[in-house]
MIVO-162093 format. One record per residue: y, z, x of N, C-alpha, C in turn. Coordinates in steps of 0.05 Angstrom, whole numbers, plus 32768, in hexadecimal, padded with zeros to 4 digits. Each point is the difference from the previous one (the first is absolute). Layout:
N
YZXYZXYZX
...
! end
This chain:
246
812D7EED82347FF67FF17FFA7FF580057FDA
80027FEF80027FFB7FFF7FDC7FDB80057FFA
7FF9801B7FF47FE580067FF87FF87FEF7FE4
7FE67FE880087FF97FF27FF37FF480127FE5
7FFB80027FEB7FEF800C7FEA7FE37FFD800A
7FF080097FF77FE6800580087FE780027FED
800980097FE07FF1800F7FF380017FEC7FEC
7FE77FFC7FF080017FF07FEF7FFE800B7FE6
7FF37FF47FEB7FFE800E7FEA7FE480187FF6
7FE97FF480117FEB80087FFC7FFB80168009
80108002802D80038013800D801080227FED
801A7FF17FEE800C80107FE97FEF80117FF2
7FF17FF27FF57FEB800A7FEF7FEA800D8002
7FFC7FFF801A7FEC80108002800C80228013
800D7FFF800B801A800A8008800480157FE1
800A7FF97FEE800380087FE07FE4800C7FFB
7FEC7FF880027FE780077FF77FF8801B800E
7FFC7FF980197FF580118018801780207FFF
801D7FF77FF9800680207FFC8001800E7FE8
7FF97FE87FE68006800C7FE87FE280108000
7FEB7FF980127FE880108004800080177FFE
8013800080207FFD8015800A8018801A7FE8
80147FF77FF58008800A7FED7FF380107FEC
7FEB7FEB7FF47FF480087FE67FEA8011800C
7FF1800680187FF4800F800E800B801B8000
801D7FFC8001800E801E80087FFA800F7FDB
80177FE57FF08000800B7FE17FE7800F7FEF
7FE97FEF80067FEC80047FE87FEE80158014
7FF47FF9801A7FF0800E8007800E801E8008
8012800580138011801C800B800F800A7FE9
800C7FEF7FEF801480087FE87FEB80117FF2
7FF57FE57FEA7FFC80077FE87FE4800E7FFD
7FEC7FFE80117FE4800C8008800780198007
8011800480127FFA8017801C801F80167FF6
801A7FF2800A801480157FFD800880087FE5
7FF47FE27FED800F80107FE27FED80067FF6
7FEF7FFE7FFE7FE480087FF47FEE8023801B
8015800980087FF9801280177FF080107FF9
8006800C7FE87FF0801F7FED7FE87FF18000
7FF87FE87FF67FE87FF87FF57FF07FED800C
80127FFA801B7FEB7FEC80137FEC8015800D
7FE97FEA80017FED7FFF800A800280198010
80157FFC801A7FFF800C8016801D80147FFF
7FF9800C7FE5801480157FFF7FEF801A800A
8016801680117FE2801580017FF780018025
7FFE7FE280077FF17FF38012801880038021
80197FF57FF6801580048013801A800D7FF8
800580098019800F8010800580157FF77FF7
802580118003801B7FEF800580047FF18008
7FFA8003801A80067FEF80107FF07FE98003
7FEB7FF27FF57FE97FEB800180117FF17FE0
800880147FE980177FF07FEC801A7FF58007
800A800D801880167FF2800A7FF97FEC8010
7FF1800180127FF57FE980187FF87FE97FE2
7FF0800C7FE680087FDF7FEC801C7FF77FFD
800780167FF480227FEF7FFB80097FF48017
80058005801C80097FFA80137FF87FD78003
7FE880077FFC7FF37FE7800380007FF07FE7
800580037FE6800D7FEE7FE9801380078003
80198007800B80187FFF800280057FE1801B
7FEE7FFB801280057FEC80147FEF7FE47FEC
7FEC80047FF37FFA7FEB7FFB80137FF47FF0
8009800F7FEA80177FFC7FEA80157FF88013
800A800B801580197FEA80057FFA7FE98009
7FE67FFB80147FF77FE680067FF87FF27FE9
7FF480057FE77FFE7FF07FE780207FF67FF0
801480048005801E80007FF97FFE7FDC8003
7FF08004801680137FE0800E7FF47FEF7FE9
7FE67FFD7FF07FF27FEF7FF3801A7FF17FEA
800B800D7FF180077FF87FE0801A7FEE800A
8011800B801D80107FE37FF87FFE7FE68015
7FE6800280087FF27FE780097FF67FF47FEB
7FE980077FE87FFB7FF07FE9801D7FFE7FEA
800D800A800880267FF67FF280017FE68006
80017FF98019800A7FF980107FF57FE07FF6
7FE4800580057FE57FE47FFF800B7FFC7FE5
8000800E7FE980027FFB7FEB80187FEC7FF8
8010800A8011801A7FE67FFB7FFE7FEF800C
7FEF800180167FF87FE280077FEE7FF27FF2
7FEA80127FF37FF47FF37FF1800E7FEA7FED
801180117FED800E7FF47FEC80117FEF8008
800D7FFC801B800A7FE380037FF77FED8005
7FE67FFD800D7FE67FF2800A7FEF7FFC7FE8
800280097FF37FE17FFC7FE8800F7FEA7FF1
7FE57FF17FF780037FE57FEF7FF8800C7FE3
7FFB801C80017FFF80087FDF800680187FFB
801880097FF58007801B80007FF080157FE9
7FF67FE67FEB7FF780167FE97FE88006800E
7FEE7FED80087FE38002800B800D8022801B
800C7FFD8008800280168011800B801C7FF6
801180007FEA800680167FED7FE0800D7FEC
7FF17FEA7FFA7FE780027FF27FED8014801E
7FFD7FF2800D7FF6800F801A8004801F8003
801E8003800080008017800A7FF580187FE5
80097FEE7FE57FFE800E7FE97FDE80088004
7FFE7FE87FFF7FDE800980027FF880168012
80078001801B7FED801A800E801880108000
801380097FF2800F80177FF47FF3800B7FF1
7FF07FF37FF47FEE80027FE07FEB80158016
7FF47FEC80107FD4800A800D8010800F800F
80128009800680098018801A800180147FF7
800C80057FDF800680197FF87FE980137FFC
7FEC80027FFB7FF280157FFF7FF580088016
7FF57FEC801E8005800A801680158015800D
80187FF07FF38016801280097FFF80187FF2
80007FFE7FF47FF6801D7FE67FF9800E8006
7FE27FFD800C7FEA800F8008800F800C8019
80027FF1800D800F8011801E801180088004
80137FFB7FEF801B801880097FFB80197FE3
7FFB7FF27FE6800480127FF27FDF80117FEC
7FEC7FF280147FE7800D7FFD7FF67FFD7FE6
800F7FF07FF07FF480007FE27FFC7FDF7FFD
7FFB7FF97FEC7FF97FDF7FFA801D7FF47FFC
800C80097FF1801B7FF47FF4801480168002
80147FF9800C80158019800A801F7FEC7FFF
800880067FE7800D7FF57FFF80258002800D
80078014800C801A8009800980007FE9801C
7FED7FF6800B80047FEA80107FEC7FEF8007
80097FEC800680007FE97FFA7FF67FF0801D
7FF07FEF800980047FF1801A800F7FF1800A
80027FF6801380147FEA80157FFC7FE57FED
7FE97FF47FF77FFD7FEC7FFD80137FFF7FE1
800780107FFA801D80087FE580187FFA800D
8004800B801480178004800680017FDB8013
7FF57FF7800F7FFF7FF0800C80097FDD7FDC
7FEA800A7FF8800F7FEB7FE8800E80057FF4
800D80147FF8801E80067FF680117FFC8013
80007FFF8019800F7FEF800C7FFD7FDF8009
7FEA7FFA7FFD7FF77FE47FFC80167FF77FEF
7FF7800C7FE880117FF77FE4801D7FFF7FFE
8008801B800E802180078004800B7FE68019
7FFA7FF7800D7FFF7FE8801680007FE77FED
7FF080047FF97FFE7FE27FE980147FFD7FE8
800C801E7FF180117FEE7FF2802080068011
8002800F801880168000800D80037FDD8007
7FED7FEE800F80037FE5800480057FF07FE8
7FF7800C7FE780057FE17FE9801A80097FF0
8007801E7FFD8014800B7FF8801D800C8008
7FF780058020801280078013801D7FF18004
800E7FFA7FEF80177FE8800D8012800C800E
7FFC80197FFD8013801180127FF580108013
800B8016800D7FFB801280127FF680157FEB
801B80057FED800080167FEC7FE280057FEF
7FFC7FE97FF97FF27FFA7FF27FE680098004
7FF67FF9801D7FF17FFD80127FF6801D8002
8012800E80028000802680087FFC80037FEB
80087FFC7FE47FFE800F7FE97FE37FF97FF6
7FF57FE180087FE57FFE7FF37FEF80178019
8008800380177FF5800C80137FFA80207FF7
8012800B7FF0800680167FF47FEF80057FFA
7FFB7FE57FE87FF1800A7FEC7FDF80048005
7FFD7FEC80117FE08002800D7FFF80198005
800A801280138009801C800E7FF1800B7FE4
801280057FEF7FFC80167FEF7FEA7FFD7FEB
7FFA7FDD7FFD7FE580017FF57FE9800D8018
7FF98000801A7FF18008800D8002801C8003
801180087FFD800980257FFF7FF380057FE3
80087FF57FF47FFB80057FDA7FDA80058001
7FEC7FE7800A7FEC800080027FF1801A8014
8011800680137FFB800D80187FE87FF68009
800A7FE780097FEF7FF1801D8003800D8016
7FEE7FF880168004800F801C801E7FF18007
8009800E800D80277FFF800E800C7FFC7FEE
7FF87FF47FE480157FFE7FEE801A7FF38003
801A80087FF6800E7FF08008800D7FF78023
7FFE800D80117FFB7FF9800E7FF17FEC8011
7FE97FFC7FF97FEC7FF17FFF800B7FE27FF9
800A7FFD7FE680137FEB7FF980177FF88006
800C8013800580177FFE80057FFD7FEB8020
7FE98012801B80047FF980137FFA7FDF8002
7FE77FFA7FE67FF97FE67FFF80177FEC7FFD
8010800A7FEB80237FF17FF780137FF6801F
7FFC801D800D80137FF6801B7FF97FE3800E
7FE3800C800B7FF27FE9800C80017FE77FF7
80047FFF7FEC80037FEA7FF280177FF07FFF
8018800D7FFB801E80017FFF7FFF7FF7801C
7FF88006801980047FFF801C7FF17FF1800A
7FF47FEF7FED7FE57FF2800D80057FE78018
80137FF5800180147FED80198003800C8010
800180177FFF8011801A801D7FEB80108007
7FEB7FF7801B7FEE801280058008801C8008
801B7FFE800F800C801D800E800C800C7FE9
800D7FF87FE1800C800E7FF47FE7800C7FEC
7FEA7FEF80017FE480077FEE8000801E800B
7FF58004801C7FF68014800D801380188000
801A7FFB80068011801280018004800C7FE0
800B7FF37FEE7FFE80097FE47FE480077FFA
7FEA7FFC7FFD7FEA800880027FFC801F8005
800C8003801B7FF480168011801480197FF3
80147FF78002801A800D7FEE7FF7800B7FEB
7FF87FF47FEB7FF780047FE57FE2801A8005
7FEE7FF1800D7FE080177FFE800C8019800A
801F80008019800480228005800080097FE6
80007FF67FE67FFA80167FE97FEF80097FFA
7FED7FF080087FE0801480018000801B8012
7FEE80147FF27FFE801880177FF07FFA8018
7FE97FF080027FFD8003801980107FE08008
801480078018800E7FEC800F7FF47FF08011
7FE9800580057FF17FEA801280017FE37FF6
7FFC80057FE57FFE7FE77FEB80157FE78010
80158002800980157FF4800B7FF87FEE8019
7FE6800D80067FF77FF0801C7FF57FE27FF6
7FEF80017FED7FF97FEC7FF980157FF08002
80187FF9800780097FF07FFD80067FED8021
7FF2800B801B7FFF7FF9800C7FEC7FE9800C
7FEC7FF97FEB7FE77FF38006800E7FE67FEF
800780097FE9800F7FEF7FEE80087FE78008
801B8017800F80137FE9800A7FFE7FF28015
7FE28004800C7FF07FE380157FF07FEF7FEC
800180057FEC7FF27FEA7FF1800B7FE38004
7FE87FEE7FFB80097FEB801180027FE77FE9
7FEE80077FEA80097FEB7FE97FE47FFA7FF9
7FF67FFF80117FDC7FFC7FFE7FEA80097FEC
7FF37FF87FF07FFD800B7FEE7FE2800C8012
7FF87FF280137FE38007800D7FE67FFD7FEE
7FE5800B80067FE37FFB7FF6800380197FEC
800480037FEA800480167FE87FE280017FF8
7FEE800E7FF37FE97FFF7FFA800E80097FDD
800B7FEF7FEF801680147FE87FEF80147FE7
7FE47FFA80047FEC800E7FE2800280198012
7FFF7FF980197FF6801E8015801E80177FFF
80167FF780018013801380088007800A7FD8
7FF27FED7FED800880087FDF7FE9801C8000
7FF37FF7800E7FDB80117FED8007801D8014
80147FFC801C7FF680198011800880167FF0
801B7FFD7FF48014801A7FF07FE9800D7FEF
7FF37FF27FEC7FF480107FED7FE780108010
7FF47FE980127FE0800D80058002801A8017
80187FFC801280048010800F800680217FF5
80147FF77FEC8005801B7FEE7FDF800E7FF0
7FF07FF37FFE7FE580027FF67FEE800E8014
80077FF7801A7FEB800B800E80108017800A
8010800C80088010801480007FFD801A7FED
80007FF27FE77FF280097FEC7FF080188001
7FE37FEB80027FF4800B800B7FF08011801A
80087FFC800F8005801180118004801A8003
801780007FF3800F801E7FEE7FF3800D7FFA
7FF27FED7FDF7FF580187FEC7FD77FFD800A
80027FEA800B7FDF800B80007FF6800A802A
800F7FEF800D7FFE8008801B8008801A8003
801580028004800780207FFE7FE980167FFA
800080057FE77FF0801480027FE18002800A
7FF77FE180047FF2800180127FFA800C801D
801A800380087FFA800580167FFE80198003
800880137FF17FFB801D7FF97FEA80097FF2
7FEF7FEF7FF97FDE80087FF87FF3800B801D
! end
């Protein structure tokens, strides 16, 4: 019996947001404010080596779970590109939130206001969107589309955006295989095996069951969640953690 897809766009987006939050709890609170700052951490001298190792193991679990979020966001970006009425407005929104998110992102992961070495994922998604837009307009052959995709990926790497060339490359592959869901998922999963944490490929299981329906989506909530949750995690790490040791 053929399994009927049951997951709509709203459900996928919530899956991505929840797993992203799990990922960033590990990346920000456990890595940035504890493990990477172990010597200056408010908990330094209070925890044993075994306790620090337990923090590391917990971080690995959270990061493995959290890796599922990015491919889902890439898939939804392609779906949004294919169905939006105004690609320019879509690009402007991504660009606007890329700028808004940069300081919270830098504070959370770099513990300083401006951190030029690494840019937030909205920049990756924006470059990915512009890349597939150019592929649609100027990519008259597969070779031309792949060349455009390569340029977009190199640009993301040069700007040091989150996920870099892998992120833009994944968006491009999901766009090129948009007419065949199985090909999307298989190729997407294979490309995702290049990531250090291989669990990222499991994201294509819920993607496969996407039913093509948008579902109810509070659009601005999803856009604002990214910078706000980074700011909250930063405040917890920078101010709540030290208070716990008073």
